[in-house]
DRENROBA-871320 format. One line per 5 residues: for each residue x, y, z of C-alpha. Coordinates in steps of 0.02 Angstrom, whole numbers. Last residue first. Example, Ala and Ser with C-alpha at 12.3 -4.5 7.8 and 13.67 -1.06 7.14 Angstrom:
BEGIN
684:-53:357  615:-225:390 .
***
This chain:
BEGIN
-6042:-1288:110  -5914:-1151:85  -5940:-1050:-71  -5798:-1059:-194  -5659:-942:-253 .
-5526:-1036:-353  -5477:-892:-466  -5462:-710:-414  -5506:-583:-549  -5680:-547:-483 .
-5605:-514:-314  -5521:-358:-381  -5675:-275:-456  -5796:-336:-322  -5957:-398:-403 .
-5892:-577:-397  -5871:-564:-209  -6051:-507:-187  -6113:-642:-304  -6016:-773:-210 .
-6093:-726:-42  -6232:-857:-28  -6129:-980:74  -5983:-897:160  -5817:-895:67 .
-5692:-1035:33  -5536:-991:-63  -5457:-1143:-146  -5269:-1124:-132  -5142:-1135:-273 .
-5037:-984:-217  -4926:-906:-349  -5005:-735:-317  -5136:-735:-178  -5125:-550:-129 .
-5053:-508:-301  -5193:-400:-375  -5230:-314:-212  -5359:-356:-78  -5500:-273:17 .
-5606:-392:120  -5762:-456:32  -5916:-438:141  -5990:-609:174  -5857:-639:306 .
-5789:-807:361  -5644:-822:239  -5572:-997:230  -5410:-1013:135  -5379:-1190:76 .
-5238:-1290:-3  -5083:-1186:37  -4932:-1288:-14  -4855:-1155:-128  -4876:-1008:-11 .
-4791:-902:-144  -4897:-749:-109  -5008:-754:45  -5005:-569:93  -4936:-523:-78 .
-5027:-355:-68  -5123:-333:92  -5280:-421:153  -5403:-298:232  -5570:-314:319 .
-5566:-471:427  -5701:-471:561  -5783:-632:503  -5625:-727:546  -5490:-795:428 .
-5448:-981:430  -5286:-1025:339  -5235:-1198:280  -5083:-1288:209  -4934:-1178:255 .
-4776:-1272:211  -4709:-1139:89  -4734:-987:198  -4658:-880:60  -4766:-728:91 .
-4860:-734:255  -4871:-547:292  -4809:-495:120  -4929:-347:129  -5025:-327:290 .
-5162:-430:372  -5301:-323:445  -5458:-343:549  -5432:-485:672  -5574:-483:799 .
-5634:-663:788  -5491:-781:827  -5367:-830:693  -5334:-1004:630  -5169:-1037:545 .
-5098:-1204:491  -4928:-1264:431  -4793:-1139:481  -4621:-1211:442  -4574:-1088:303 .
-4589:-931:406  -4527:-841:251  -4633:-686:286  -4716:-691:456  -4735:-504:493 .
-4701:-457:312  -4819:-307:325  -4923:-290:483  -5037:-410:574  -5177:-311:655 .
-5324:-350:769  -5265:-483:892  -5375:-490:1047  -5389:-681:1050  -5201:-701:1030 .
-5143:-823:894  -5038:-961:972  -4875:-1003:886  -4797:-1172:848  -4711:-1199:680 .
-4567:-1076:679  -4418:-1156:594  -4392:-1022:459  -4405:-872:573  -4361:-759:424 .
-4490:-626:465  -4554:-639:643  -4586:-454:679  -4563:-400:498  -4692:-261:524 .
-4778:-264:692  -4894:-388:775  -5039:-290:849  -5174:-326:976  -5078:-434:1100 .
-5185:-458:1257  -5203:-646:1228  -5021:-666:1283  -4901:-740:1155  -4813:-908:1169 .
-4689:-934:1028  -4612:-1100:978  -4486:-1148:846  -4357:-1008:837  -4201:-1075:753 .
-4190:-939:618  -4220:-792:733  -4212:-688:574  -4333:-556:636  -4385:-572:818 .
-4434:-392:860  -4423:-331:679  -4569:-214:710  -4649:-215:882  -4751:-352:963 .
-4892:-252:1039  -5018:-267:1182  -4912:-348:1317  -5014:-414:1464  -4864:-512:1526 .
-4807:-693:1516  -4714:-687:1352  -4633:-853:1311  -4508:-866:1170  -4427:-1029:1115 .
-4282:-1086:1007  -4162:-938:1000  -4002:-992:915  -4011:-859:776  -4042:-711:889 .
-4044:-600:733  -4177:-480:798  -4211:-492:984  -4263:-312:1021  -4273:-258:838 .
-4424:-148:881  -4481:-121:1060  -4556:-237:1190  -4662:-134:1310  -4766:-180:1461 .
-4666:-318:1545  -4721:-352:1725  -4776:-530:1687  -4596:-580:1653  -4518:-629:1487 .
-4456:-806:1468  -4318:-812:1339  -4234:-964:1266  -4077:-1006:1168  -3965:-850:1165 .
-3807:-898:1070  -3828:-773:925  -3857:-619:1031  -3875:-526:867  -3997:-395:933 .
-4023:-405:1121  -4075:-226:1162  -4101:-177:979  -4249:-67:1028  -4297:-54:1211 .
-4353:-188:1332  -4476:-113:1456  -4565:-151:1618  -4446:-269:1711  -4490:-289:1897 .
-4483:-480:1895  -4302:-467:1838  -4258:-557:1676  -4148:-709:1692  -4034:-723:1542 .
-3975:-868:1437  -3840:-913:1313  -3741:-750:1300  -3589:-790:1191  -3626:-670:1046 .
-3661:-515:1150  -3696:-420:988  -3821:-301:1067  -3831:-314:1256  -3890:-137:1300 .
-3929:-95:1118  -4071:20:1173  -4115:14:1357  -4161:-129:1473  -4286:-46:1588 .
-4364:-90:1756  -4214:-159:1851  -4251:-174:2039  -4213:-360:2054  -4032:-322:2013 .
-3964:-403:1855  -3858:-560:1844  -3773:-585:1676  -3680:-739:1617  -3596:-783:1452 .
-3511:-622:1395  -3375:-663:1269  -3438:-543:1132  -3459:-393:1244  -3509:-291:1090 .
-3642:-189:1179  -3633:-204:1368  -3699:-31:1416  -3765:4:1241  -3899:119:1314 .
-3921:99:1502  -3970:-52:1604  -4099:49:1701  -4172:30:1876  -4016:-2:1981 .
-4052:-21:2167  -3915:-143:2216  -3844:-304:2148  -3748:-337:1988  -3648:-486:1930 .
-3570:-481:1757  -3473:-630:1689  -3368:-660:1534  -3289:-494:1482  -3159:-530:1348 .
-3233:-415:1215  -3261:-265:1327  -3338:-177:1176  -3455:-66:1277  -3437:-79:1465 .
-3513:90:1512  -3590:126:1341  -3720:235:1427  -3703:258:1614  -3749:139:1754 .
-3831:208:1912  -3882:121:2075  -3750:-15:2092  -3718:-78:2267  -3644:-253:2243 .
-3556:-228:2077  -3450:-372:2015  -3375:-365:1841  -3273:-501:1759  -3144:-529:1624 .
-3074:-358:1574  -2953:-389:1431  -3036:-279:1297  -3064:-127:1407  -3137:-43:1252 .
-3266:58:1350  -3242:48:1538  -3316:214:1598  -3397:253:1431  -3542:338:1522 .
-3528:350:1711  -3532:217:1847  -3622:252:2011  -3639:135:2161  -3460:74:2185 .
-3440:-46:2332  -3393:-199:2229  -3253:-107:2140  -3109:-230:2125  -3040:-217:1950 .
-2970:-354:1840  -2893:-374:1668  -2850:-197:1615  -2743:-221:1460  -2845:-111:1341 .
-2871:33:1459  -2969:113:1317  -3089:209:1430  -3047:182:1614  -3123:343:1681 .
-3230:378:1528  -3369:465:1628  -3365:458:1819  -3332:315:1939  -3429:345:2099 .
-3439:275:2276  -3257:241:2318  -3245:213:2507  -3225:25:2488  -3053:54:2414 .
-3030:27:2227  -2912:-110:2176  -2829:-101:2007  -2767:-224:1880  -2676:-226:1714 .
-2635:-43:1677  -2522:-40:1523  -2651:46:1409  -2682:194:1522  -2790:272:1384 .
-2913:351:1504  -2856:340:1685  -2941:496:1755  -3057:513:1604  -3193:587:1716 .
-3157:595:1901  -3139:452:2023  -3245:481:2178  -3243:434:2362  -3058:422:2405 .
-3045:386:2591  -2940:228:2580  -2792:264:2470  -2774:225:2285  -2615:132:2240 .
-2586:133:2053  -2496:4:1947  -2444:-17:1766  -2432:161:1700  -2338:155:1535 .
-2475:237:1429  -2509:384:1544  -2637:456:1421  -2754:523:1554  -2674:510:1725 .
-2767:652:1813  -2896:670:1675  -3030:718:1802  -2971:729:1984  -2952:579:2099 .
-3046:624:2256  -3020:610:2444  -2833:641:2455  -2746:623:2624  -2671:451:2599 .
-2549:507:2466  -2559:422:2295  -2437:285:2252  -2398:288:2067  -2310:164:1954 .
-2249:159:1773  -2228:343:1729  -2156:357:1554  -2302:431:1456  -2338:578:1568 .
-2483:620:1453  -2590:695:1592  -2501:701:1760  -2589:853:1836  -2737:840:1717 .
-2860:903:1848  -2798:949:2023  -2708:848:2157  -2771:884:2333  -2722:822:2505 .
-2532:823:2493  -2449:804:2664  -2396:624:2626  -2264:691:2507  -2268:652:2320 .
-2106:577:2256  -2096:564:2067  -2002:439:1961  -2019:403:1774  -2040:575:1697 .
-1987:567:1515  -2148:631:1436  -2182:774:1556  -2337:804:1450  -2437:881:1595 .
-2336:899:1754  -2434:1039:1843  -2585:1024:1729  -2697:1090:1869  -2611:1129:2033 .
-2537:1012:2163  -2590:1039:2344  -2523:1016:2520  -2334:1027:2499  -2229:1024:2658 .
-2108:889:2595  -2077:989:2437  -2086:878:2282  -1953:756:2223  -1940:740:2034 .
-1847:622:1917  -1853:607:1728  -1869:787:1668  -1821:801:1483  -1998:836:1419 .
-2038:978:1537  -2202:1013:1446  -2299:1063:1600  -2183:1102:1746  -2282:1245:1826 .
-2447:1207:1740  -2551:1259:1890  -2453:1320:2041  -2384:1200:2176  -2473:1240:2337 .
-2399:1248:2514  -2431:1434:2536  -2523:1510:2390  -2435:1571:2236  -2459:1694:2094 .
-2320:1663:1971  -2192:1800:1943  -2183:1957:1837  -2247:2064:1978  -2246:1963:2139 .
-2409:1896:2208  -2347:1787:2348  -2395:1660:2480  -2251:1542:2519  -2189:1379:2441 .
-2068:1279:2548  -1911:1193:2484  -1817:1049:2566  -1895:912:2460  -1874:1014:2302 .
-1763:891:2209  -1759:906:2019  -1681:783:1897  -1669:790:1706  -1635:975:1678 .
-1580:1012:1500  -1405:1051:1437  -1298:1198:1383  -1109:1195:1374  -1103:1180:1185 .
-1175:1356:1164  -1207:1387:980  -1322:1237:974  -1435:1319:1102  -1523:1181:1197 .
-1696:1108:1176  -1854:1074:1276  -1840:1206:1412  -1966:1169:1550  -1843:1159:1695 .
-1751:1326:1682  -1901:1433:1638  -2006:1350:1773  -1871:1380:1902  -1871:1564:1855 .
-2060:1573:1877  -2048:1475:2039  -1924:1598:2113  -2030:1747:2061  -2187:1665:2133 .
-2107:1638:2304  -1988:1506:2370  -1931:1472:2549  -1782:1356:2577  -1708:1211:2482 .
-1665:1184:2298  -1583:1034:2215  -1546:1032:2028  -1475:892:1920  -1442:933:1736 .
-1385:1114:1752  -1302:1215:1614  -1451:1322:1568  -1448:1428:1724  -1259:1449:1736 .
-1234:1601:1623  -1375:1690:1714  -1300:1658:1886  -1400:1548:2004  -1409:1612:2183 .
-1461:1790:2140  -1609:1735:2035  -1660:1611:2171  -1671:1745:2307  -1856:1788:2302 .
-1904:1701:2464  -1771:1704:2598  -1622:1600:2653  -1620:1498:2493  -1503:1349:2480 .
-1454:1296:2304  -1377:1130:2257  -1311:1111:2080  -1271:958:1976  -1165:936:1821 .
-1137:755:1763  -1231:769:1599  -1157:942:1577  -979:875:1584  -1015:744:1453 .
-1103:869:1342  -960:992:1361  -831:857:1317  -914:793:1158  -848:932:1048 .
-672:918:1119  -668:730:1092  -730:758:915  -595:888:878  -460:779:959 .
-507:640:838  -509:746:680  -328:808:677  -243:645:721  -359:554:601 .
-309:669:458  -126:637:491  -153:451:495  -244:459:328  -106:565:249 .
30:447:309  -62:297:242  -77:378:70  108:426:69  156:246:113 .
62:176:-39  0:0:0 .
***
């Protein structure tokens, strides 16, 4: 190899290496630089730390009295997020010890307004380089957003003297893994730990009565938590999206707010012994939740409370429940049976839609209202018994319950709504209520296992497509009260042999009421002329007088 070339390379290395060592030296020194400041009186911090020294501190300890001017300067030093490239000696504060400091009352011009023993709102917010913090041992309160977005903070010492921590104090502190809250606090403020993604454990002291809205929202590393018996209320979105939360002890809680546990996908069980209020979407999409046990004075299972809890197998509701609200258990695919409270008055729309493992329902005598789509798509449902004085079966109530075989309706039912039993292909056993007046459109469409129908006197109207496609239906007996047969009401009933109409006055029909149906239509003796005189009936074939 050329000796001149080697000589040049070695010479270059000799020149470059010292340059890099020199460039790195200030950073190395800064990383090790610490400063301890003792204040004899409030307002002295500016005199204790020279201007050219303020941004060259990595580890800072301060003791003595501090006023608003001191805290303002400290804030400027600690919350810097970048250094001046033109000053290689600069660095950012990573550790701060205020254990020996005391905060005094002050309202100094240009400083922060302070109250004795209280850390001002937002004081260290955005201090992204701060990793370790020890608070004053005499501190009693921490202000709003005090440490918000301190992204590197991993260790913080909160003294036992603290009795109040305000909203959002630790919001988005993404590196905190554990927190022990002081025994003196009685409430966990809203959004206190919101977005603390690394938080794995929290110790909540006895005496806390309420957990504020979104307090632990998005704490995706939190796996278990025990609430003391003093906690009465969990507000809105408290544990929203705590995706790894597996267990929580909260048997004494009486109030749970909306979205409180939404998307807690690993939560396995819920036990509530004193529940009185359950917010909307409270446990929505808790896909691993298997058992729910509730006791107390709860009257309403709120809207979508357990919607999408696809592993839920067992639910025990308090005896006081009167309403199961819209979509409360929608898409609970593993729910096989449910005991309805004797006090239940109302099941709202979509309440149990697509509960595909539900096999039987026995509705209590107290039930007054069963709303539309309530059990739609419950494809394993085999039997339905309604024991109450219900007057209406609402639209789509049992649509596409493809395994439904037997339905027991109370005699008080006057109306069966549109598509109520549409697609119940195995339904063969249903009693027709004595007070039934109206069967709406497509109510029993494609109920292909129905064989015979005999309605009690009082039925007035059968809607369009009501029995369309009931391919095993062989006979239908319509009462003297019938007045209206909708379009395609019996279309494609290919096995229908006889339709007996017991009124001498032709009910109104459309051109396709009996389309593709081979039935003989039997009308009262002596009424054929009346039927033949009707414009639409005159076009119907197979009409005969009943002997």
